[in-house]
N, C-alpha and C positions, 0 to 999 in steps of 0.2 A: 872046730877053729875058731880061735878069737879075735876078730880083727880091730887093728887100730886104726881110727879111728882122727880127721882134724876137730881139735876144737880148738874155739872162737874167746876169749874172756873180752871184758867189758864193763865197764861203768855206766848206770846210767840214771844221772842226774837228780828225772825224773820221778824213779824210785827210791837211790837215796841205797843203792844194789849192784850188787856185780850178779852181772850175764852170763854162763853159759849155756854154745851152742855149738851142735853135730849140725853144720850142716848138712855136708849129705842124707841126711836121716831127718825129712821133713818131720818139725813141732818135737824135733826133740831139745831139750834146755831148760832153762833154771833158770831161778832170784835168788837171791839168800845177800846176807851183811857183807859174808867175807868169802874167800875168794875156794877157800875151800873145800869150805861147804858147796858151794856150786857144785865143784868137781866132782865135788861123793854123788851128788844130784845126780845129775849130768846121767852118771855111772850110775847111777842103780836105777833111774828109766829107761837101758834103754839094754839091763838088760836081765830088766824080771819075765814071770810066765807070761802075761800079760803080754806083755809088748812081744817075747820072741814072738809067738801062735800066733801076733796076727801080723804079725810085722815079716817082710820078705828081706832081710835086709842087704843093702849094693854091693859088693866087692869096693874095700876103697881106693878112689884114683889115684896115692900113690902110698909110697913106706912110708910112713915115719919115724 
């Protein structure tokens, strides 16, 4: 089963980059030049086999 988690996007002036964070998944974030790239990276990071085997994903707080 694939859960849907909230993803928060913001711009960091210090890095001149977009940041995508998944608050419910500790440490799941990506920083890239383009918003779309940040989304791809954050989605890929939570789907990798290593991440799946090391982390028990919590149920999302609310349906998105």
